[in-house]
N, C-alpha and C positions, 0 to 999 in steps of 0.2 A: 301585365308584364310576363307572367308565367306562360300565357297563351302565345305571346310573341316569341318567347324563348323556345318553346316546343316547335313552333313553326320553322324557326331558323335552324333548329337542330335537325328536324326531319329533312329540310331542304339540303342541309350539309351531307347527311347520310345518302340522300338520293344522288347528289353530285358525285360522291365518292364511288357509288356503285356504277354510275354511268361511265366513269373514267377508268373502270377496272375491267379487264378481259374476263376475269373469273370472280364469281360471287358465290360464297358458301354460307349455309346456315348451320349452326351447331347448337347443341343443348349443353348449357353450363351445368345444370343439375345441382348437385351438392358439392361441386368442386371448390375446395378452399382457395382463398385469395392467394396464398403462397404458391400453390401449384399454377394458378392462372398467370401469375407474374413470371414464373419459370417458363411457361409455354410461350408467353409473349417474347421473352428474351431469346428463346430457342428459335423462334420463327422470324426474328428481326431480319429485315432485308429480303424476306421471302413472302411474307404475308402480314397483313394487319388485322388485328382482332379487336372488336369493340362489343362489350356487353351492353345490350339495349333493352329497354322495356318492350314487351311484346306488342302492345298497341302502336307504339311509335315506329317499331321496325316494320310492321305490316303497312303502315301509312307510307313509309319511305319506299318500300318495295313497289307499292302501287304508283307512287309518284315517278319512280324510275322506270316504270313499264315492265317490271319483273314480277308480275302477279303469279307466275308459275311457282314461285318460291313461297308464297304466303301459306300454302297448306303444310309446309314443313317447319313453320316457326313453332318452337317448343314453348313451354311455360316460362322457362328462364333461358332465353335465346342469346346467342352471340352472332355478330355479323363478321364474316371473314372475306376480305378482298385481297386479290393476288393476281399475278401474271403467270403463275405456274399453271400447267394444265391440271384438269380436275383430278386425275389419278395421282399425279405427283404431289399435289396439295394434300390430298387425303392421306397419303403415306407419311408426309411430313407431320401432319397433325397426329396421326396414330402413333408415330414413333416417339411422340412427346409424352405418352402415357407412362404412369409409374405404378408399381405395386402398392397395395394398401391393405391394412387389416380389415376384417369384417366388423362393422359397428352395428349395434342394435338398430333396427329400422331400415337398414339397407336392403335392397332387393337384388337377388342373385341374377346375373345375366347368363350364367351357364351352370352346369352341374359341378358341385364341389365334392370330390371323393377323398376319403381318408383311406390310405392304402394299408393293407395288412402288413404287420411286422412291428419291430421295436420302435419305440418313440424316443428313447434316450432319457425319458423321465424316470426318476427314481421312485420307488414305492412311497406312497403318501397320499395326501388329500387330493392330488391331481387326478387320481383314478376316479374319484367321485365326480369331479368336474366333467371328465370325459363321458362317464356313464350318464350324467344328468342331461347331456346333449344327445343321448341315444347311441353313442359310440360303444361297440362291444369291446371292452377293455378288460385285461386281467394282468396279474403279476406273474412274470416269468423270468427266471435267471437274473434277478436283481433289477428288473426294470419293468415299466408298464408297456404292455404289448397290445396291439390291436388285433383281435382274433381273425377278422376277415375284412375285406374291402367294404366300406360303408359310405353310401351317398348321404352326406350330412345336409347338403342343400341341393335342391333341384332348381333349374332355371325358373325364375318367377317367385321363388320362396322368399319370405322376409326373414331377415336375421333376428333371432331372439337373443336375449341376454345370455342364456345358457350356451347357445352355439357360438356367440362372440367370445365368451370366456374360454370355451374348449379350444377354439382355433388359435386363440392367443397363447394358450398353454403349449400348443403344438408348433408355435412360431410360424403359422401359416398366414400368408397374405393373399387370399384368393381373389381380391377385387383389384380393379385397375382404376386409377384416377386420371381423368383427362377429358377433353372435349369430345362429345359424341356428335360427329358430323351427321346431319340428317339428309342433306342434299347439296349439290353444287351445280351451278349454272355456268357452263364453260362456253363463252362466246355464242350464247343462244341455245346450247344443247343441255338439257337437264339430265343429270345423273343422280339416281337415288343411292342411298348408302349400300344397299345389297349389291349393286352393280360395282360400286367403287371398292368395296372391301374384298379384294381378290388376293390370292397368294401368287406373287409375281414369279417366284421360282417355279411353282407348279405350272403356271400359265406358260412360261418359257419352255419348260420340258414338254408340255403337251404340243406346243407349236412346233418344236423341233421334231417330235415324233410324227406329227401330221405331215410336216414338210418332207421328211425322209420317206414316209409311206407313199406320198403323192409322187415323189421322184421315182421310186421303184415301180409304181404302177404305170407311169408314163413310159418308162424305159422298157418294161416288160411287154407292154401292149403296142409299142412303137408309135405312141402319140407324139406328133412333132411339135413340141413346145421348145422354146429356146434353151431351157435348162438341160434338156436331154438330146437335142437335135444333133449336136456334135458327136455324142457317143453313138447314137443310132446310125448316123452316116458312116462313122468309122467302122462299126461292126458290119454294116452292109457292104462296105468296100472290101473288108477282109474276107467276107463270105463269097463275094463275087470273084475275088482273086483266087481263092481256093478252088472254086468251081472251074474257072478258066484254066488253071494249072492241071486240074484233073482231066479235062477234055483236050488239053494242049491247044487252047485258044490263044493265038498269038496277038499280043497287044503291047503297048509301050510299057505296061506294068509287069507283064509276064515273060517278055522275050528273053531276058537274061536267064531266068530260072529254067525255061523250056530248053534253051540251047545248052545250058549246063547239064540238064538231065539227059539230053540227047547225046552229048559228048561222053557222059558217064556210061550210058548204055552201049555206045560204039566201042569204047575201050573194053568194056566187059565182053562184048562179042568177039573183039579181036583177040582177047586173051584166051577165050574158049577155042577159037579157031586155031590159034597157035598151038594149043595143047593137042 
């Protein structure tokens, strides 16, 4: 019975993936069920998430012909199916992350720095808790002060009870709770996390700068692309007209100005002759 259930379950997952334009793999890790439910609600109508046993998910991926994703299946994986493009889906999942306190045993994904200055904590036992975690703390002007910037955790460090206690005293929540997307297959194209995790505003600014620089280069070198061709032709026409007026070359564009200039010169000569 169990074998038949697993077979049906895997076939169902396979069909779900085949019917989706975008398939993602995420790592649930130590994400509490409360946060998982919140993520599911937040993505309702945009994506479906299903936590699956690693072995069953790999089997379903192979059955669906999506072997490319099997190398990205974490120890505690979740399957994400959606019709959003890969980058939009990644942003949606990332935006569902929430701040969390450091608990013993957690591994830091980035450096955590305690900044120099007042903590707002009154003198008392708390200073011992901070010092036990290696934080350079002292009493100053009626409060506990951190003497200098201190890296309490480096990326990859495991949180100890002392560090957890000290960060709690400082009311710091340096961790984020959420799904860790490992890879997304978007209509046959594989995107890894490092490619998906980009700063959209920075990317837009870079693109705008590159576009402006390319426009200026094409204009200044006279490169005839459609974006600058009108400006180049307009400038060339103005330069040609200026040259024609300078040498009194009569054309449909210059005849009025040349006659006007000749008339002004004639009047000037007449006035001089009259004097």
